[in-house]
C-alpha positions in Angstrom: 148.9 -160.1 57.6 149.1 -157.4 55.0 150.0 -157.8 51.4 150.6 -155.1 48.8 150.0 -156.9 45.6 151.3 -155.3 42.3 150.5 -156.8 38.9 153.8 -156.8 37.1 155.3 -157.6 33.7 158.6 -158.2 35.5 160.0 -157.8 39.0 163.4 -158.6 40.7 164.9 -158.4 44.1 168.6 -158.0 44.8 170.9 -158.2 47.9 174.3 -156.7 47.6 173.9 -156.0 43.9 173.1 -159.7 43.2 169.6 -160.7 41.9 168.3 -163.4 44.2 164.7 -163.6 42.9 162.9 -162.5 39.8 159.7 -163.2 37.9 158.1 -162.2 34.6 154.3 -161.7 34.3 152.6 -162.0 37.6 152.7 -160.4 41.0 155.1 -158.6 43.3 153.8 -159.3 46.8 155.2 -157.2 49.6 154.2 -159.2 52.7 154.0 -158.0 56.3 153.2 -160.1 59.3 151.6 -158.8 62.4 152.1 -160.1 65.9 148.6 -161.6 66.0 148.9 -163.5 62.7 149.0 -167.3 62.5 149.3 -170.2 60.0 145.6 -170.2 59.1 145.8 -166.5 58.2 148.9 -167.1 56.1 147.1 -169.9 54.2 144.0 -167.8 53.6 145.9 -164.8 52.3 148.0 -167.0 50.0 144.9 -168.6 48.7 143.4 -165.2 48.0 146.5 -164.0 46.2 146.6 -167.1 44.0 142.9 -166.7 43.0 142.9 -162.9 42.4 141.4 -162.3 38.9 143.2 -159.1 37.8 144.7 -160.2 34.5 143.0 -159.2 31.2 140.8 -161.8 29.4 140.2 -161.7 25.6 137.8 -158.8 26.1 140.3 -156.8 28.0 138.5 -157.2 31.3 140.3 -158.1 34.6 139.0 -161.6 34.8 141.9 -164.1 34.8 144.0 -165.5 37.7 147.8 -166.1 37.9 147.2 -169.8 37.0 145.2 -168.8 33.9 147.9 -166.5 32.6 150.9 -168.7 33.6 152.1 -166.0 36.1 154.4 -166.2 39.0 154.9 -164.4 42.3 157.9 -162.6 43.7 157.3 -162.4 47.5 159.3 -160.0 49.5 159.1 -159.6 53.3 158.1 -156.1 54.3 157.6 -155.5 58.1 157.1 -151.8 57.4 153.6 -152.5 56.1 152.8 -152.5 59.8 154.3 -149.0 60.3 152.1 -146.7 62.3 152.7 -143.0 61.5 149.5 -141.6 63.1 151.5 -139.9 65.8 154.5 -137.9 65.0 156.8 -138.3 62.0 158.7 -141.5 62.9 156.6 -144.6 62.4 156.3 -147.2 65.1 156.4 -150.9 64.3 155.0 -152.5 67.5 152.2 -154.2 65.5 154.7 -156.1 63.4 155.5 -159.7 64.3 158.8 -160.5 66.0 161.3 -161.7 63.4 160.9 -165.4 64.3 157.1 -165.4 63.8 157.5 -163.1 60.8 159.8 -165.5 59.0 157.8 -168.5 59.9 154.6 -167.1 58.5 156.4 -165.5 55.5 157.7 -169.0 54.6 154.2 -170.5 55.3 152.7 -168.0 52.8 155.3 -168.9 50.2 154.8 -172.7 50.7 151.1 -172.3 50.4 151.4 -170.5 47.1 153.7 -173.3 45.8 151.2 -175.9 47.0 148.7 -174.2 44.7 151.2 -174.6 41.8 152.1 -170.9 41.7 155.8 -170.4 40.7 157.4 -168.3 43.5 160.6 -166.4 43.8 161.6 -164.7 47.1 163.7 -162.1 48.7 165.9 -162.8 51.7 164.0 -162.4 55.0 165.4 -159.6 57.1 168.0 -158.5 54.5 168.4 -155.0 53.1 167.0 -155.5 49.6 166.4 -153.6 46.4 163.2 -154.3 44.5 162.7 -153.4 40.9 159.4 -153.8 39.1 157.4 -152.8 36.1 153.9 -152.3 37.4 151.4 -153.4 34.8 148.3 -151.2 34.5 149.2 -150.0 37.1 147.3 -152.5 39.2 148.0 -152.4 42.9 145.9 -154.0 45.6 146.0 -153.7 49.4 145.0 -157.0 51.2 144.7 -156.9 55.0 143.7 -160.1 56.7 141.8 -158.2 59.4 139.6 -156.7 56.8 139.3 -159.7 54.5 138.9 -162.5 57.0 137.9 -160.8 60.2 141.2 -161.8 61.8 141.8 -160.7 65.4 142.1 -156.9 65.2 143.7 -154.6 67.7 144.2 -150.9 68.0 141.9 -148.1 67.1 139.0 -148.8 64.8 140.2 -152.5 64.5 143.4 -151.6 62.7 146.8 -152.6 63.9 
């Protein structure tokens, strides 16, 4: 799984001009699922996001988690995080999970965050969405389960 995590002061996702999910202070998580991912990886990645200490403490240091600042997550499915543009100009998406597995693990990730008491808003899996955000910092982190947890890697140099 891959997550692009952006610390935000606010974020919203819309489908057909209607806002379907929004948060204030917290994270916008763009989440991609690979064909080799499973429930254990979804749980591990959700736990990692919930525990990230990237919010300022009293000394201005990035030292606090979502829970400590009362933050929330807006989680948006993003299969294009598995786009491979190494050859040519049109990315290939063969490393992305099939929609059924992608949606199952996307929902698992969201459920795990909620189990950790993180308020979560979501996009609509598979829909054409518009995402708006105010990136705070800016702080943006790339989390890849293959790199973080030694998940089953495929492709050149262990990358999918």
